[in-house]
C-alpha positions as CSV (number, residue, x, y, z in Angstrom):
1,X,-9.5,5.4,13.0
2,X,-10.7,8.3,10.6
3,X,-13.5,10.0,13.3
4,X,-15.5,11.7,10.8
5,X,-16.7,8.2,9.1
6,X,-18.8,5.4,10.6
7,X,-19.7,2.5,8.7
8,X,-22.5,0.8,9.3
9,X,-22.5,-2.8,7.9
10,X,-25.2,-5.1,7.1
11,X,-23.4,-8.3,7.9
12,X,-24.1,-11.7,9.0
13,X,-25.5,-10.9,11.9
14,X,-28.2,-8.8,10.4
15,X,-29.4,-10.7,7.9
16,X,-30.1,-14.3,9.9
17,X,-31.8,-12.2,12.4
18,X,-34.1,-10.3,10.1
19,X,-34.6,-12.8,7.0
20,X,-34.0,-10.2,4.3
21,X,-31.3,-11.3,2.2
22,X,-32.2,-8.3,0.2
23,X,-32.4,-5.9,2.6
24,X,-36.2,-4.5,2.1
25,X,-36.9,-1.1,1.3
26,X,-38.5,-0.2,4.7
27,X,-35.5,-1.1,6.6
28,X,-33.9,0.6,4.6
29,X,-36.2,3.9,5.7
30,X,-36.3,2.5,8.9
31,X,-31.8,2.7,9.3
32,X,-31.9,6.2,7.9
33,X,-34.3,7.9,10.1
34,X,-32.8,6.4,13.2
35,X,-29.4,7.5,11.3
36,X,-30.9,11.5,10.3
37,X,-32.1,11.8,13.8
38,X,-28.3,12.8,15.0
39,X,-27.5,14.9,12.1
40,X,-24.3,13.1,10.3
41,X,-23.5,15.7,8.1
42,X,-24.1,13.2,4.8
43,X,-25.0,9.2,4.5
44,X,-23.6,7.5,1.5
45,X,-25.7,4.5,0.4
46,X,-23.5,1.7,-1.0
47,X,-26.9,-1.2,-1.6
48,X,-28.5,-1.4,-5.0
49,X,-32.2,0.1,-4.7
50,X,-32.6,0.0,-8.2
51,X,-35.4,-3.4,-7.5
52,X,-38.3,-2.8,-5.7
53,X,-38.0,-5.5,-2.0
54,X,-40.5,-6.0,0.2
55,X,-43.7,-3.8,0.8
56,X,-44.3,-1.4,-1.8
57,X,-45.1,1.4,1.0
58,X,-41.5,-0.1,2.5
59,X,-40.7,2.1,-1.3
60,X,-42.5,5.4,-1.0
61,X,-41.2,5.9,2.2
62,X,-37.4,5.4,0.8
63,X,-38.1,7.2,-1.9
64,X,-39.5,11.0,0.0
65,X,-36.9,9.8,2.2
66,X,-34.7,10.7,-0.3
67,X,-35.8,13.0,-2.2
68,X,-35.6,15.3,1.1
69,X,-32.4,15.0,2.7
70,X,-29.9,15.9,-0.4
71,X,-27.6,15.2,1.9
72,X,-28.3,11.8,1.4
73,X,-26.0,9.7,-1.5
74,X,-27.1,6.7,-3.4
75,X,-24.3,4.8,-5.5
76,X,-25.3,2.7,-8.5
77,X,-23.1,1.4,-11.4
78,X,-21.7,2.5,-14.5
79,X,-23.1,0.6,-18.0
80,X,-19.4,-1.1,-20.2
81,X,-19.9,-3.2,-23.4
82,X,-20.6,-6.0,-21.7
83,X,-22.8,-4.7,-18.7
84,X,-25.9,-2.4,-18.9
85,X,-25.2,-0.5,-15.8
86,X,-27.1,-0.4,-12.8
87,X,-29.3,3.3,-11.9
88,X,-29.6,3.8,-8.5
89,X,-32.8,4.6,-6.9
90,X,-36.2,6.4,-9.0
91,X,-37.3,9.1,-9.0
92,X,-34.2,10.5,-6.6
93,X,-32.3,14.3,-8.5
94,X,-28.8,13.1,-10.4
95,X,-27.2,15.0,-8.7
96,X,-27.9,12.1,-5.1
97,X,-25.9,9.8,-7.9
98,X,-22.7,8.4,-7.2
99,X,-21.3,5.3,-9.6
100,X,-19.5,3.4,-6.6
101,X,-17.6,1.3,-9.9
102,X,-13.8,0.5,-8.9
103,X,-10.3,-0.4,-11.0
104,X,-8.8,-3.4,-10.8
105,X,-5.5,-4.0,-11.4
106,X,-4.3,-7.6,-12.3
107,X,-5.1,-9.9,-10.4
108,X,-8.6,-8.0,-8.8
109,X,-6.3,-6.2,-7.2
110,X,-8.1,-2.0,-6.6
111,X,-5.1,0.4,-6.2
112,X,-6.9,3.1,-7.3
113,X,-10.3,5.5,-7.1
114,X,-12.1,7.1,-9.5
115,X,-13.5,10.5,-9.1
116,X,-15.3,11.5,-12.7
117,X,-16.1,8.6,-15.4
118,X,-18.6,8.7,-18.4
119,X,-20.7,5.3,-18.8
120,X,-19.5,4.1,-22.0
121,X,-22.5,2.4,-24.6
122,X,-23.8,-0.6,-22.9
123,X,-24.4,-4.2,-24.6
124,X,-28.2,-3.6,-25.1
125,X,-29.8,-0.9,-23.7
126,X,-32.1,-1.4,-21.2
127,X,-36.0,-0.2,-20.9
128,X,-35.7,3.2,-19.5
129,X,-31.9,5.3,-19.6
130,X,-30.5,6.5,-16.6
131,X,-27.9,8.4,-15.2
132,X,-25.7,5.6,-15.0
133,X,-25.8,4.2,-18.6
134,X,-26.0,7.9,-20.1
135,X,-22.9,6.9,-22.8
136,X,-23.5,11.0,-23.2
137,X,-24.1,12.6,-20.5
138,X,-23.8,16.6,-20.4
139,X,-20.8,16.6,-17.7
140,X,-18.7,13.9,-16.6
141,X,-20.3,11.4,-13.9
142,X,-18.9,12.2,-9.9
143,X,-18.3,8.7,-8.0
144,X,-19.9,8.1,-4.6
145,X,-16.9,8.7,-2.5
146,X,-16.2,11.9,-4.0
147,X,-19.3,13.2,-3.2
148,X,-19.8,12.3,-0.4
149,X,-16.6,14.1,0.4
150,X,-17.8,17.1,-0.8
151,X,-20.6,17.3,1.2
152,X,-18.9,17.5,4.3
153,X,-16.3,19.8,2.8
154,X,-18.5,22.1,1.8
155,X,-19.6,22.1,5.6
156,X,-16.3,23.3,6.4
157,X,-16.6,25.8,3.8
158,X,-14.3,24.6,1.6
159,X,-15.2,24.9,-2.4
160,X,-14.5,22.4,-5.0
161,X,-12.6,23.7,-7.7
162,X,-10.9,22.8,-11.0
163,X,-6.3,24.4,-11.7
164,X,-5.7,24.9,-15.1
165,X,-4.1,21.9,-15.7
166,X,-8.0,20.4,-14.7
167,X,-7.0,19.6,-11.9
168,X,-9.4,19.4,-9.1
169,X,-8.8,21.9,-6.0
170,X,-10.3,21.2,-2.8
171,X,-9.3,24.6,-1.1
172,X,-5.8,25.4,-1.7
173,X,-5.3,21.5,-1.4
174,X,-4.6,20.2,-5.4
175,X,-5.3,17.1,-5.7
176,X,-3.7,15.8,-9.1
177,X,-4.6,12.5,-11.5
178,X,-2.5,11.0,-12.6
179,X,0.0,11.0,-15.3
180,X,-1.5,8.9,-18.5
181,X,1.9,6.4,-16.9
182,X,1.9,7.2,-13.7
183,X,4.9,4.6,-11.7
184,X,4.2,1.0,-12.4
185,X,1.9,1.4,-14.9
186,X,4.3,1.9,-18.0
187,X,2.4,-0.3,-19.9
188,X,-1.3,1.3,-19.1
189,X,-3.0,4.6,-20.2
190,X,-4.9,6.0,-17.0
191,X,-7.9,6.9,-17.6
192,X,-7.8,11.0,-16.3
193,X,-9.3,11.6,-12.3
194,X,-7.9,9.0,-10.8
195,X,-6.4,9.0,-7.7
196,X,-3.9,5.9,-6.1
197,X,-5.6,5.1,-3.1
198,X,-3.4,6.1,0.0
199,X,-4.7,3.3,2.3
200,X,-5.3,4.6,6.0
201,X,-5.5,0.7,6.9
202,X,-5.9,-3.2,6.5
203,X,-9.1,-3.5,9.1
204,X,-10.5,0.2,11.2
205,X,-10.0,2.8,8.5
206,X,-13.6,4.2,10.4
207,X,-15.2,2.8,13.2
208,X,-17.8,0.0,11.8
209,X,-20.9,-1.1,14.0
210,X,-24.2,-3.1,12.2
211,X,-27.1,-2.0,10.9
212,X,-29.0,-3.6,14.3
213,X,-27.4,-1.8,16.7
214,X,-28.4,0.9,14.5
215,X,-31.8,0.3,15.2
216,X,-31.8,-0.9,18.6
217,X,-30.3,2.7,19.2
218,X,-27.2,0.8,21.0
219,X,-25.1,3.6,18.6
220,X,-24.1,7.6,20.9
221,X,-25.3,9.7,18.6
222,X,-21.7,11.6,18.6
223,X,-20.6,8.7,16.5
224,X,-22.9,9.9,14.1
225,X,-23.4,13.6,14.9
226,X,-21.9,15.8,12.2
227,X,-20.1,12.0,10.1
228,X,-20.0,11.2,6.9
229,X,-22.5,7.8,6.9
230,X,-21.7,4.8,4.3
231,X,-24.1,2.1,4.5
232,X,-23.6,-0.6,2.7
233,X,-23.5,-4.7,3.1
234,X,-20.0,-6.8,5.3
235,X,-20.5,-9.4,5.4
236,X,-19.2,-12.3,3.3
237,X,-22.6,-14.0,1.7
238,X,-22.9,-11.0,0.0
239,X,-19.9,-10.6,-1.1
240,X,-19.5,-7.4,-1.8
241,X,-15.5,-8.0,-1.4
242,X,-12.6,-6.0,-3.4
243,X,-9.2,-7.7,-3.2
244,X,-6.5,-5.1,-1.9
245,X,-3.3,-4.3,-2.0
246,X,-2.3,-5.6,2.1
247,X,-0.6,-9.1,2.6
248,X,-2.4,-12.3,3.3
249,X,-0.2,-12.3,6.2
250,X,-3.6,-12.9,8.0
251,X,-7.0,-14.9,8.0
252,X,-9.6,-12.1,5.7
253,X,-6.3,-8.9,5.5
254,X,-6.2,-9.7,2.1
255,X,-10.0,-8.4,0.7
256,X,-12.0,-5.7,2.3
257,X,-16.1,-5.2,1.9
258,X,-16.7,-2.4,-0.9
259,X,-18.7,0.0,1.3
260,X,-14.5,0.6,3.4
261,X,-13.2,0.9,0.3
262,X,-15.1,3.8,0.0
263,X,-14.7,4.7,3.4
264,X,-10.8,4.9,2.5
265,X,-11.3,7.0,-0.5
266,X,-13.1,9.7,1.2
267,X,-11.2,10.0,4.8
268,X,-7.7,10.0,2.4
269,X,-10.0,12.8,0.2
270,X,-11.0,14.6,3.9
271,X,-7.1,13.9,5.1
272,X,-5.9,14.9,2.3
273,X,-7.7,18.5,2.4
274,X,-8.2,18.9,6.4
275,X,-5.1,17.4,8.0
276,X,-2.6,17.9,5.0
277,X,-1.8,14.3,5.0
278,X,0.3,13.3,1.6
279,X,-1.3,11.7,-2.0
280,X,0.9,8.8,-2.8
281,X,3.4,9.6,-5.9
282,X,5.9,9.1,-8.3
283,X,8.9,10.4,-10.4
284,X,8.0,12.4,-14.0
285,X,8.5,9.5,-16.1
286,X,11.5,11.3,-17.3
287,X,13.2,12.0,-14.2
288,X,12.8,8.3,-13.9
289,X,15.1,7.3,-17.0
290,X,17.4,9.2,-16.2
291,X,17.5,7.1,-12.6
292,X,17.7,4.4,-14.8
293,X,20.8,5.2,-17.2
294,X,23.0,6.8,-13.4
295,X,22.2,3.8,-11.9
296,X,23.4,0.8,-15.0
297,X,26.0,3.4,-15.5
298,X,27.3,3.7,-11.8
299,X,27.1,0.0,-11.7
300,X,29.1,-0.9,-15.2
301,X,31.6,1.6,-13.4
302,X,32.1,-0.5,-10.4
303,X,32.4,-3.6,-11.8
304,X,35.4,-2.0,-14.4
305,X,37.0,-0.2,-11.8
306,X,36.5,-3.3,-9.7
307,X,38.6,-6.4,-11.7
308,X,38.5,-8.4,-8.2
309,X,35.2,-11.0,-8.3
310,X,34.8,-11.0,-3.9
311,X,35.7,-7.7,-4.0
312,X,33.0,-6.7,-6.6
313,X,30.3,-8.9,-4.6
């Protein structure tokens, strides 16, 4: 497990004991205050807060907490030609908003993570344009996971820049974007600023605690202090689950809560920068063609020289 991270999961026990579905704004505010007491490096809220929930006083308190802590990152969803997008909490600086969208492969499997993207024009513009449905932004929008990683690395004194080839450079470590026809994506033109997710584990990528455990003071302060804390639903009822490349050899192992997938991406960026953990890579297209020709030629020569079928097998 990556000890730089902690996931606060809103599980079935939390929902049943509090009788809140969705979680009320006042409860989210209580959670943030409880976490802030132990000085985490960054807090990511992977919960939709576009619509007020519960007492208006709780909403005002939540907005005030987020506005006064620039290290709290809120999630949104990007618009597309078939989807209007989901805005983040109103009144929050755009610098504190990152999109939580995850690109999927056939069969809905999530293998890639987006670091930057641009919203597409929605079919019908909802009332009021927001940060995540502006199809002509001044800059590409950063992802939820990337912003959390940047906050942590800033605390380590590591600056993030861009190389001449427009790849991200975390200090001395370059995080290259996937090539347009990377590896098995030979028939897909991949958008820029994507990385293959180097999953740390199917289950224990980071420590996971429940919402009630934090509010009841049952989580040791050292599990929170100086860490990236991600908040999101882990309950099966919430259905914020994504399919991963892990084999379904065990119950539920192929599905993972979205907030844990974001934790995997944050962990990947931090581990690549601070620990030298390798990224998933692929050969250039020219090298793949050469290998195909070499193997084909080698097999042909073998078949030509060995005429005995039994020996050839």
